[in-house]
Backbone as JSON Lines, residues from 0, in Angstrom:
{"i":0,"aa":"M","n":[0.72,-1.08,-0.04],"ca":[0.11,0.06,0.23],"c":[0.83,1.16,0.13]}
{"i":1,"aa":"L","n":[0.54,2.3,-0.73],"ca":[1.3,3.49,-0.89],"c":[1.21,4.2,0.58]}
{"i":2,"aa":"E","n":[2.21,4.94,0.82],"ca":[2.26,5.68,2.14],"c":[1.69,6.9,1.93]}
{"i":3,"aa":"L","n":[1.42,7.7,0.89],"ca":[0.7,8.89,0.65],"c":[1.43,9.99,1.62]}
{"i":4,"aa":"R","n":[2.54,10.12,1.54],"ca":[3.32,11.27,2.13],"c":[2.7,12.26,1.84]}
{"i":5,"aa":"P","n":[2.87,13.36,3.07],"ca":[1.95,14.47,3.19],"c":[2.41,15.78,2.48]}
{"i":6,"aa":"S","n":[3.6,15.77,2.07],"ca":[4.29,17.08,1.4],"c":[5.53,16.8,0.57]}
{"i":7,"aa":"C","n":[5.42,17.63,-0.28],"ca":[6.74,17.64,-1.48],"c":[7.96,17.93,-0.76]}
{"i":8,"aa":"E","n":[8.83,16.78,-1.25],"ca":[10.39,16.86,-0.62],"c":[11.14,18.02,-1.11]}
{"i":9,"aa":"C","n":[10.58,18.73,-1.82],"ca":[11.41,19.96,-2.65],"c":[10.97,21.14,-1.99]}
{"i":10,"aa":"C","n":[9.87,21.55,-2.04],"ca":[9.3,22.77,-1.55],"c":[8.66,22.71,-0.11]}
{"i":11,"aa":"D","n":[8.27,21.52,0.23],"ca":[7.3,21.25,1.57],"c":[5.9,21.74,1.46]}
{"i":12,"aa":"V","n":[5.33,21.97,0.27],"ca":[3.83,22.15,0.19],"c":[3.02,20.91,0.64]}
{"i":13,"aa":"D","n":[2.13,21.12,1.05],"ca":[1.02,20.14,1.71],"c":[0.77,19.31,0.2]}
{"i":14,"aa":"L","n":[0.45,18.07,0.38],"ca":[-0.01,17.39,-0.71],"c":[-0.89,16.14,0.2]}
{"i":15,"aa":"P","n":[-2.14,16.67,0.38],"ca":[-3.06,15.61,1.3],"c":[-3.52,14.69,0.32]}
{"i":16,"aa":"P","n":[-3.78,13.62,0.96],"ca":[-4.34,12.11,0.18],"c":[-5.13,12.43,-1.11]}
{"i":17,"aa":"D","n":[-5.81,13.7,-1.23],"ca":[-6.69,13.74,-2.43],"c":[-5.89,14.8,-3.3]}
{"i":18,"aa":"A","n":[-4.71,15.19,-3.18],"ca":[-4.12,16.12,-3.96],"c":[-3.78,15.48,-5.55]}
{"i":19,"aa":"T","n":[-4.05,16.48,-6.37],"ca":[-4.12,15.86,-7.85],"c":[-2.75,16.5,-8.23]}
{"i":20,"aa":"Q","n":[-1.89,16.99,-7.58],"ca":[-0.77,17.76,-7.99],"c":[0.49,16.95,-7.35]}
{"i":21,"aa":"A","n":[0.21,15.78,-6.76],"ca":[1.14,15.0,-6.0],"c":[1.9,13.97,-7.37]}
{"i":22,"aa":"R","n":[3.14,13.87,-7.09],"ca":[3.99,13.04,-8.13],"c":[4.81,12.0,-7.02]}
{"i":23,"aa":"I","n":[4.9,10.73,-7.74],"ca":[5.75,9.7,-7.02],"c":[6.57,9.03,-8.17]}
{"i":24,"aa":"C","n":[7.58,8.52,-7.63],"ca":[8.42,7.77,-8.33],"c":[8.3,6.33,-8.12]}
{"i":25,"aa":"S","n":[9.0,5.4,-8.27],"ca":[8.82,4.16,-7.92],"c":[9.31,3.79,-6.73]}
{"i":26,"aa":"F","n":[10.27,4.52,-5.98],"ca":[10.33,4.37,-4.48],"c":[9.49,5.11,-3.67]}
{"i":27,"aa":"E","n":[8.4,5.88,-4.19],"ca":[7.44,6.72,-3.32],"c":[8.11,8.0,-3.03]}
{"i":28,"aa":"C","n":[9.26,8.42,-3.55],"ca":[9.77,9.8,-3.3],"c":[8.47,10.68,-3.59]}
{"i":29,"aa":"T","n":[8.1,11.73,-2.92],"ca":[6.83,12.42,-3.39],"c":[7.26,13.89,-3.44]}
{"i":30,"aa":"F","n":[6.72,14.45,-4.46],"ca":[7.11,15.89,-4.91],"c":[5.72,16.43,-5.63]}
{"i":31,"aa":"C","n":[5.68,17.83,-5.57],"ca":[4.38,18.29,-6.27],"c":[4.69,18.52,-7.73]}
{"i":32,"aa":"A","n":[3.94,18.49,-8.77],"ca":[3.76,18.75,-9.93],"c":[4.8,19.85,-10.27]}
{"i":33,"aa":"T","n":[4.59,21.1,-9.73],"ca":[5.48,22.19,-9.99],"c":[6.93,21.77,-9.8]}
{"i":34,"aa":"C","n":[7.33,21.21,-8.87],"ca":[8.73,20.81,-8.43],"c":[9.2,19.94,-9.44]}
{"i":35,"aa":"V","n":[8.33,18.7,-9.79],"ca":[8.79,17.92,-10.78],"c":[8.99,18.51,-12.31]}
{"i":36,"aa":"E","n":[8.06,19.42,-12.66],"ca":[8.32,19.91,-13.82],"c":[9.17,21.1,-14.05]}
{"i":37,"aa":"T","n":[9.35,21.83,-13.04],"ca":[10.37,23.12,-13.23],"c":[11.55,23.0,-12.49]}
{"i":38,"aa":"V","n":[11.95,22.22,-11.47],"ca":[13.05,22.08,-10.79],"c":[13.78,20.67,-11.11]}
{"i":39,"aa":"L","n":[13.03,19.79,-11.06],"ca":[13.53,18.36,-11.48],"c":[13.66,17.77,-12.62]}
{"i":40,"aa":"L","n":[12.87,18.72,-13.46],"ca":[12.92,18.46,-14.81],"c":[12.32,16.74,-14.99]}
{"i":41,"aa":"G","n":[11.58,16.1,-14.37],"ca":[10.85,14.98,-14.52],"c":[11.63,13.82,-14.06]}
{"i":42,"aa":"V","n":[12.89,14.05,-13.35],"ca":[13.85,13.16,-12.83],"c":[13.93,13.34,-11.48]}
{"i":43,"aa":"C","n":[13.85,12.27,-10.58],"ca":[13.81,12.04,-9.4],"c":[15.28,12.24,-8.52]}
{"i":44,"aa":"P","n":[15.5,13.35,-7.97],"ca":[16.66,13.66,-7.22],"c":[17.33,12.46,-6.18]}
{"i":45,"aa":"N","n":[16.37,11.74,-5.87],"ca":[17.09,10.5,-4.87],"c":[17.55,9.31,-5.46]}
{"i":46,"aa":"C","n":[16.61,8.89,-6.51],"ca":[16.84,7.56,-7.31],"c":[17.28,7.51,-8.73]}
{"i":47,"aa":"G","n":[16.85,8.8,-9.35],"ca":[16.83,8.99,-10.75],"c":[16.0,8.57,-11.66]}
{"i":48,"aa":"G","n":[14.88,8.12,-11.07],"ca":[13.72,7.39,-11.46],"c":[12.74,8.67,-12.18]}
{"i":49,"aa":"H","n":[11.69,8.16,-12.81],"ca":[10.84,9.34,-13.46],"c":[9.49,9.15,-12.67]}
{"i":50,"aa":"F","n":[8.74,10.16,-13.01],"ca":[7.59,10.36,-11.69],"c":[6.14,9.82,-12.71]}
{"i":51,"aa":"T","n":[5.14,9.51,-11.77],"ca":[3.82,9.39,-12.1],"c":[2.79,10.2,-11.13]}
{"i":52,"aa":"P","n":[1.65,10.39,-11.8],"ca":[0.77,11.03,-10.74],"c":[0.46,9.97,-9.67]}
{"i":53,"aa":"R","n":[0.47,10.34,-8.26],"ca":[0.06,9.7,-7.26],"c":[-1.33,9.23,-7.19]}
{"i":54,"aa":"P","n":[-1.73,8.0,-7.3],"ca":[-3.12,7.75,-7.06],"c":[-3.73,8.22,-5.82]}
{"i":55,"aa":"I","n":[-5.18,8.5,-5.81],"ca":[-5.87,9.2,-4.87],"c":[-6.64,7.97,-4.13]}
{"i":56,"aa":"R","n":[-6.48,7.92,-3.04],"ca":[-6.95,6.83,-2.11],"c":[-8.54,7.31,-1.84]}
{"i":57,"aa":"P","n":[-9.3,6.35,-2.32],"ca":[-10.83,6.75,-1.76],"c":[-11.03,7.4,-0.34]}
{"i":58,"aa":"A","n":[-11.89,8.25,-0.15],"ca":[-12.13,8.93,1.24],"c":[-12.41,8.01,2.43]}
{"i":59,"aa":"N","n":[-13.58,6.98,1.82],"ca":[-13.98,5.96,2.49],"c":[-12.81,4.89,3.22]}
{"i":60,"aa":"K","n":[-11.82,4.94,2.57],"ca":[-10.58,3.81,2.85],"c":[-9.55,4.8,3.81]}
{"i":61,"aa":"L","n":[-9.77,5.75,3.96],"ca":[-8.27,6.67,4.91],"c":[-8.53,6.24,6.25]}
{"i":62,"aa":"A","n":[-9.84,5.77,6.88],"ca":[-9.75,5.77,8.42],"c":[-9.16,4.31,8.68]}
{"i":63,"aa":"A","n":[-9.35,3.44,7.74],"ca":[-8.59,2.12,8.04],"c":[-7.13,2.21,7.22]}
{"i":64,"aa":"N","n":[-7.07,2.99,6.49],"ca":[-5.69,2.67,5.72],"c":[-4.82,4.22,5.72]}
{"i":65,"aa":"P","n":[-4.83,4.94,6.88],"ca":[-4.17,6.34,7.01],"c":[-3.05,6.53,6.19]}
{"i":66,"aa":"P","n":[-2.88,7.87,5.64],"ca":[-1.69,8.29,5.04],"c":[-0.74,8.56,5.89]}
{"i":67,"aa":"S","n":[0.61,8.6,5.32],"ca":[1.74,8.74,6.49],"c":[1.45,10.26,6.75]}
{"i":68,"aa":"T","n":[2.29,10.46,7.98],"ca":[2.16,11.74,8.7],"c":[3.53,12.23,8.71]}
{"i":69,"aa":"Q","n":[4.57,11.62,8.32],"ca":[6.2,11.88,8.38],"c":[6.44,12.81,7.07]}
{"i":70,"aa":"R","n":[6.81,14.08,7.48],"ca":[7.27,15.0,6.2],"c":[8.7,14.57,6.18]}
{"i":71,"aa":"V","n":[8.93,14.32,4.65],"ca":[10.24,14.5,4.41],"c":[10.58,15.73,3.46]}
{"i":72,"aa":"Y","n":[11.79,16.56,3.7],"ca":[11.78,17.79,3.23],"c":[13.35,17.92,2.83]}
{"i":73,"aa":"N","n":[13.84,18.22,1.72],"ca":[14.96,18.68,1.51],"c":[15.27,19.85,0.51]}
{"i":74,"aa":"P","n":[15.45,20.99,1.31],"ca":[15.46,22.33,0.63],"c":[16.63,22.43,-0.34]}
{"i":75,"aa":"D","n":[17.61,21.64,-0.65],"ca":[18.82,21.4,-1.31],"c":[18.26,20.55,-2.75]}
{"i":76,"aa":"C","n":[17.03,20.33,-2.56],"ca":[17.01,19.09,-3.82],"c":[17.15,19.74,-5.16]}
{"i":77,"aa":"A","n":[16.96,21.12,-5.44],"ca":[17.22,21.73,-6.76],"c":[18.86,21.84,-7.03]}
{"i":78,"aa":"K","n":[19.55,21.73,-5.85],"ca":[21.01,21.7,-5.76],"c":[21.62,20.3,-6.53]}
{"i":79,"aa":"E","n":[20.89,19.38,-5.8],"ca":[21.33,18.14,-6.39],"c":[21.16,17.59,-7.77]}
{"i":80,"aa":"R","n":[20.5,18.47,-8.67],"ca":[20.31,18.32,-9.95],"c":[21.92,18.19,-10.87]}
């Protein structure tokens, strides 16, 4: 099951479970669409993989399968490119 991480690892913007702007790589590194398109240029700075839109978990499944609350933030993500 996906963790549904709560924020962009690059700019720390909130990405709630229903965020349509959330992007993930195959390791579930999580970024917003803006950072993926303008800062990272479609390549994950952590693993070198590509991104896909993160699926949205149905609201009625969130209570039994809650999203992660642990934020991952690396303000230097743009420098790592």
